[in-house]
N, C-alpha and C positions, 0 to 999 in steps of 0.2 A: 246859716252855714249849712250847706248840703250834707246830709248824713248825720246831723246832730239834732237832738231834741232837748229843749231847755225847760227847766222847772224852777220856779221861785219858791224857796224854802223859808219864807217868813211866817211867823205865827200871826203877826198883825197884818191887817189888810193894806197892801201896797198897790192894789190894782190900779188906782188913779195914776200912780207914778209910771206904771207900765204903759198905760194909755198915753200919758203926756210925752213919754219917750218914744212913742210909736212902736212899741214892742209887744203890745197886747196879743197880737196874732202869732208872734214868734215864741212866746214864753207861756207855758202852762202855769197858771197861778194856783199854788196849793195852799194859800194862806188860810182859807176857811176850813181846811182839813187837818191842820196841825194844832193840837191843843196842849201837847206836852212833849218832852224829849222822847218818850216811847214812840209817839206818832212819827216824830222827825227821824228817829233811828230806823224805823221800819222803811220809810221812804229812802233814806240814804243807803241802806243796805241793798236796795234794788237798783241803784244808779251805778253807771260805769265810772263816773268822775264827779267830784264836787269842786266848784270854783267859788272862792269868796275871799273876803277880808278877814282879819283876825277877830272871829266871833265864836260863840259857843258852837255854832254849826260846824265850823271847820275842825274844832277840837273833837267834836262828836264823830265826825267822819274819820279823823285820824285814829281815834280810839277803836272804831269799828273796823279798822284796817282797809278802808275804802280809799282808792286813789283820790287825793285832794291837792288842789293847787291853791296856795294861799298868797294873796296880794298883801305886801307889807309896805308901810310907809318908810321913808328914808330913816326916820328916827324910830326904829322898831323896838319892841319890848325886848328885854334882856334874854328871854327864853329862846329867841330866834338867833341868838349869837350874831356874829358879824360875818359878812361876805361869804355866806353859805347858801346853797340852793337846796340843801337837805336839812333834816333835823333829827337828832337822836331820839327825840320824844315820839315821833310818828314815822315809821319806816316808809309808809306809802305817801308821805307828804313832800311836795315840791314847793319851794319858796320863790316868789317873783317879787323882787324889791324895786322900789323907786330909786332912780339915780339922782334925781333932783327933787328936793322937798316940794310936795304939792303937785307934782307933775305925774299924773297917772297914765298919760298917753303912751309912753314907751312900754309900760307894764302891760297895758291892754293890747298893744300891738304884738308883743312877744307871746302873750297867751293866745291871741287869735292865730298867729303863725303855728304855734304848737298844736292848737286845737284842730286846725285845718289838716295837719299831718295825721293826727289821731283819728279824725272822722273820715278820712279818705278811704 
């Protein structure tokens, strides 16, 4: 996506997955540089936006008040309440929910559309 730079924020090495998905050239893999939440927090604090599923990384981004878009399964955790795109827990977080269980395509499409607007 023109105007955007992507970073993988995994502690473990997922570089093989980036290669097999054909994304190794499009995503900067930071897996070898993150050993604890302090490292992850320093990287997150320098980003314009974090996108991910319900993991510790999105909670950390929310706690740091960094804009974060969270992808949620249809049967989400109670903390995310129902039928909301925001959360009282993290003012900078936006929620993107599955409409049909197991179908991430509409979620990814919505994020791609919103990201295209943001990166323009």
